[in-house]
C-alpha positions as CSV (number, residue, x, y, z in Angstrom):
1,M,-0.6,12.9,-11.8
2,R,3.1,12.7,-12.7
3,N,4.0,12.5,-16.3
4,S,5.8,9.3,-17.1
5,R,8.1,8.4,-19.9
6,H,6.5,5.0,-19.9
7,S,3.5,4.2,-22.1
8,E,0.2,3.2,-20.6
9,D,0.9,-0.5,-21.4
10,S,4.2,-0.3,-19.5
11,R,4.9,-3.2,-17.1
12,L,6.3,-0.7,-14.5
13,Y,3.5,-1.6,-12.1
14,F,5.2,-5.0,-11.5
15,D,8.2,-3.0,-10.2
16,W,6.0,-1.1,-7.8
17,L,4.4,-4.4,-6.6
18,E,7.9,-5.8,-6.0
19,I,8.9,-2.9,-3.8
20,A,5.6,-3.1,-2.0
21,A,6.3,-6.7,-1.3
22,S,9.7,-5.7,0.2
23,D,7.9,-3.2,2.5
24,L,5.4,-5.9,3.5
25,L,8.2,-8.3,4.4
26,A,10.0,-5.6,6.4
27,A,6.8,-4.8,8.3
28,R,6.3,-8.5,9.1
29,L,9.8,-8.9,10.3
30,L,9.8,-5.7,12.4
31,T,6.3,-6.3,13.9
32,G,7.9,-9.0,16.1
33,K,10.2,-6.5,17.8
34,K,8.5,-4.1,20.2
35,Q,11.1,-1.4,19.7
36,C,10.5,-1.4,16.0
37,L,6.7,-1.2,15.9
38,E,6.5,2.3,14.6
39,I,8.8,1.6,11.7
40,A,6.9,-1.6,11.0
41,G,3.8,0.6,10.8
42,F,5.5,2.9,8.3
43,H,6.4,-0.1,6.1
44,C,2.7,-1.2,6.3
45,Q,1.7,2.3,5.0
46,Q,4.4,2.2,2.3
47,C,3.3,-1.3,1.2
48,M,-0.3,-0.1,0.7
49,E,0.7,3.2,-0.9
50,K,3.0,1.4,-3.5
51,A,0.4,-1.3,-4.1
52,F,-2.3,1.3,-4.8
53,K,0.0,3.1,-7.1
54,A,0.8,-0.1,-9.0
55,Y,-2.9,-0.8,-9.4
56,L,-3.6,2.7,-10.6
57,M,-0.8,2.4,-13.2
58,F,-2.1,-1.0,-14.2
59,T,-5.5,0.5,-14.9
60,G,-4.0,3.2,-17.1
61,S,-3.9,6.1,-14.6
62,G,-0.2,6.6,-14.8
63,L,2.0,7.3,-11.8
64,V,0.2,9.4,-9.2
65,D,1.8,11.6,-6.6
66,G,0.9,11.6,-2.9
67,H,0.8,9.5,0.2
68,N,-2.8,9.8,1.3
69,L,-4.1,6.2,1.4
70,T,-7.8,7.3,1.5
71,W,-7.3,9.3,-1.7
72,L,-5.5,6.4,-3.4
73,C,-8.2,4.1,-2.2
74,R,-10.9,6.3,-3.7
75,Q,-9.1,6.3,-7.0
76,A,-9.0,2.5,-6.9
77,I,-12.7,2.3,-6.0
78,R,-13.5,4.3,-9.2
79,R,-12.1,1.4,-11.1
80,D,-13.2,-1.5,-8.9
81,D,-15.8,-1.2,-6.1
82,G,-14.1,-4.2,-4.3
83,F,-11.6,-1.6,-2.9
84,S,-14.3,0.0,-0.8
85,S,-13.7,-2.6,2.0
86,F,-10.3,-1.1,2.5
87,M,-11.4,2.5,3.1
88,D,-11.6,2.3,6.9
89,I,-8.2,0.8,7.3
90,C,-6.7,3.3,4.9
91,A,-8.2,6.1,7.0
92,G,-6.6,4.6,10.1
93,M,-3.2,4.1,8.5
94,N,-2.8,7.5,7.0
95,R,-1.2,8.7,10.2
96,L,1.6,6.1,9.9
97,Y,3.3,8.0,7.1
98,I,4.5,10.9,9.3
99,E,3.8,10.0,12.9
100,T,5.8,6.7,12.9
101,R,9.0,8.4,11.7
102,Y,9.2,11.5,13.9
103,P,8.8,12.2,17.6
104,S,5.2,12.5,18.5
105,D,3.8,15.4,20.6
106,D,1.4,13.1,22.4
107,G,3.9,10.3,22.9
108,E,1.4,7.8,21.5
109,R,3.1,4.7,20.2
110,L,1.9,1.6,18.3
111,E,1.1,-1.4,20.4
112,P,1.7,-4.9,19.2
113,P,-2.0,-5.7,18.4
114,E,-2.4,-2.6,16.4
115,A,0.9,-3.1,14.5
116,E,-0.2,-6.7,13.7
117,H,-3.6,-5.5,12.6
118,F,-2.0,-3.0,10.2
119,C,0.4,-5.7,8.9
120,R,-2.5,-8.1,8.2
121,A,-4.4,-5.3,6.4
122,A,-1.4,-4.4,4.3
123,G,-1.0,-8.0,3.3
124,E,-4.7,-8.3,2.4
125,L,-4.6,-5.2,0.2
126,Y,-1.4,-6.4,-1.4
127,D,-2.9,-9.8,-2.2
128,F,-6.1,-8.2,-3.4
129,I,-4.2,-6.1,-5.9
130,C,-1.9,-8.9,-7.0
131,D,-4.9,-11.1,-7.7
132,R,-6.3,-8.5,-10.0
133,V,-3.0,-7.6,-11.8
134,Y,-1.7,-11.1,-12.1
135,R,-5.0,-12.6,-13.1
136,H,-5.2,-10.1,-15.9
137,A,-1.6,-10.7,-17.0
138,D,-2.3,-14.5,-17.1
139,M,-5.4,-13.9,-19.2
140,E,-3.3,-11.8,-21.7
141,A,-0.7,-14.6,-21.9
142,D,-3.3,-17.2,-22.9
Protein backbone atom coordinates (compact mmCIF):
# COMPACT_ATOMS: atom_id res chain seq x y z
CA MET A 1 0.00 0.00 0.00
CA ARG A 2 1.26 3.44 -0.89
CA ASN A 3 1.26 6.02 1.85
CA SER A 4 -1.03 8.89 1.04
CA ARG A 5 -1.09 12.44 2.27
CA HIS A 6 -4.87 12.24 2.13
CA SER A 7 -6.87 11.19 5.15
CA GLU A 8 -9.02 8.07 4.99
CA ASP A 9 -12.15 10.19 4.57
CA SER A 10 -10.63 11.88 1.51
CA ARG A 11 -12.84 12.23 -1.56
CA LEU A 12 -9.88 11.29 -3.80
CA TYR A 13 -11.71 8.15 -4.91
CA PHE A 14 -14.07 10.33 -6.96
CA ASP A 15 -11.03 11.54 -8.95
CA TRP A 16 -10.05 7.92 -9.63
CA LEU A 17 -13.60 7.13 -10.77
CA GLU A 18 -13.53 10.11 -13.12
CA ILE A 19 -10.32 8.90 -14.74
CA ALA A 20 -11.73 5.36 -14.93
CA ALA A 21 -14.75 6.81 -16.75
CA SER A 22 -12.40 8.43 -19.28
CA ASP A 23 -10.70 5.09 -19.86
CA LEU A 24 -14.09 3.45 -20.35
CA LEU A 25 -15.12 6.11 -22.86
CA ALA A 26 -11.84 5.68 -24.75
CA ALA A 27 -12.35 1.89 -24.82
CA ARG A 28 -15.88 2.29 -26.18
CA LEU A 29 -14.74 4.67 -28.90
CA LEU A 30 -11.75 2.55 -29.91
CA THR A 31 -13.60 -0.77 -29.89
CA GLY A 32 -15.35 0.33 -33.08
CA LYS A 33 -12.04 0.53 -34.96
CA LYS A 34 -10.42 -2.82 -35.80
CA GLN A 35 -6.92 -1.33 -35.88
CA CYS A 36 -7.42 -0.01 -32.31
CA LEU A 37 -8.75 -3.11 -30.55
CA GLU A 38 -5.60 -3.75 -28.53
CA ILE A 39 -5.46 -0.22 -27.16
CA ALA A 40 -9.21 -0.46 -26.47
CA GLY A 41 -8.44 -3.58 -24.43
CA PHE A 42 -5.77 -1.69 -22.52
CA HIS A 43 -8.27 1.07 -21.68
CA CYS A 44 -10.72 -1.60 -20.45
CA GLN A 45 -8.04 -2.96 -18.13
CA GLN A 46 -7.20 0.56 -16.97
CA CYS A 47 -10.85 1.39 -16.29
CA MET A 48 -11.17 -1.67 -14.10
CA GLU A 49 -7.88 -1.11 -12.31
CA LYS A 50 -8.71 2.50 -11.48
CA ALA A 51 -12.29 1.68 -10.46
CA PHE A 52 -11.04 -1.05 -8.10
CA LYS A 53 -8.51 1.35 -6.61
CA ALA A 54 -11.22 3.96 -6.14
CA TYR A 55 -13.40 1.41 -4.35
CA LEU A 56 -10.55 0.30 -2.11
CA MET A 57 -9.81 3.93 -1.20
CA PHE A 58 -13.51 4.46 -0.57
CA THR A 59 -13.52 1.55 1.88
CA GLY A 60 -10.53 2.96 3.76
CA SER A 61 -7.69 0.91 2.30
CA GLY A 62 -5.77 3.86 0.98
CA LEU A 63 -4.15 3.88 -2.44
CA VAL A 64 -2.78 0.48 -3.40
CA ASP A 65 -0.04 -0.21 -5.94
CA GLY A 66 -0.22 -2.77 -8.69
CA HIS A 67 -2.02 -3.63 -11.87
CA ASN A 68 -3.15 -7.19 -11.19
CA LEU A 69 -6.94 -7.18 -11.56
CA THR A 70 -7.43 -10.52 -9.79
CA TRP A 71 -5.49 -9.27 -6.76
CA LEU A 72 -7.49 -6.03 -6.74
CA CYS A 73 -10.72 -8.01 -7.09
CA ARG A 74 -9.76 -10.23 -4.14
CA GLN A 75 -9.20 -7.13 -2.03
CA ALA A 76 -12.64 -5.83 -3.02
CA ILE A 77 -14.27 -9.22 -2.28
CA ARG A 78 -12.91 -8.98 1.27
CA ARG A 79 -15.16 -5.93 1.67
CA ASP A 80 -18.13 -6.96 -0.50
CA ASP A 81 -18.76 -10.50 -1.75
CA GLY A 82 -20.66 -9.04 -4.72
CA PHE A 83 -17.31 -8.56 -6.44
CA SER A 84 -16.82 -12.33 -6.72
CA SER A 85 -18.82 -12.33 -9.95
CA PHE A 86 -16.00 -10.29 -11.56
CA MET A 87 -13.14 -12.67 -10.71
CA ASP A 88 -13.23 -14.65 -13.97
CA ILE A 89 -13.24 -11.59 -16.20
CA CYS A 90 -10.42 -10.06 -14.15
CA ALA A 91 -8.32 -13.17 -14.72
CA GLY A 92 -8.98 -12.94 -18.45
CA MET A 93 -8.21 -9.24 -18.62
CA ASN A 94 -4.93 -9.29 -16.68
CA ARG A 95 -3.01 -9.93 -19.89
CA LEU A 96 -4.31 -6.68 -21.40
CA TYR A 97 -2.03 -4.53 -19.27
CA ILE A 98 1.18 -5.56 -21.06
CA GLU A 99 0.25 -7.60 -24.13
CA THR A 100 -1.91 -4.90 -25.71
CA ARG A 101 0.85 -2.31 -25.67
CA TYR A 102 3.84 -4.25 -26.93
CA PRO A 103 4.47 -6.61 -29.84
CA SER A 104 3.40 -10.12 -28.98
CA ASP A 105 5.64 -13.15 -29.55
CA ASP A 106 2.63 -15.25 -30.52
CA GLY A 107 1.07 -12.59 -32.74
CA GLU A 108 -2.30 -13.03 -31.03
CA ARG A 109 -4.54 -10.00 -31.41
CA LEU A 110 -7.89 -9.08 -29.96
CA GLU A 111 -10.87 -9.78 -32.16
CA PRO A 112 -13.94 -7.51 -32.15
CA PRO A 113 -16.19 -9.86 -30.11
CA GLU A 114 -13.54 -10.25 -27.39
CA ALA A 115 -12.85 -6.50 -27.27
CA GLU A 116 -16.59 -5.80 -27.02
CA HIS A 117 -16.91 -8.38 -24.23
CA PHE A 118 -14.07 -6.73 -22.29
CA CYS A 119 -15.63 -3.32 -22.84
CA ARG A 120 -19.00 -4.48 -21.49
CA ALA A 121 -17.32 -6.09 -18.49
CA ALA A 122 -15.37 -2.91 -17.70
CA GLY A 123 -18.60 -0.92 -17.88
CA GLU A 124 -20.39 -3.40 -15.61
CA LEU A 125 -17.64 -3.21 -12.99
CA TYR A 126 -17.52 0.58 -13.22
CA ASP A 127 -21.30 0.80 -12.74
CA PHE A 128 -21.17 -1.72 -9.86
CA ILE A 129 -18.56 0.34 -8.04
CA CYS A 130 -20.25 3.68 -8.74
CA ASP A 131 -23.50 2.27 -7.38
CA ARG A 132 -21.81 1.46 -4.08
CA VAL A 133 -19.80 4.67 -3.80
CA TYR A 134 -22.49 7.12 -4.89
CA ARG A 135 -25.25 5.38 -2.92
CA HIS A 136 -23.12 5.74 0.20
CA ALA A 137 -22.33 9.39 -0.62
CA ASP A 138 -26.06 10.09 -1.10
CA MET A 139 -26.85 8.47 2.26
CA GLU A 140 -24.23 10.65 3.95
CA ALA A 141 -25.73 13.78 2.37
CA ASP A 142 -29.20 13.03 3.79
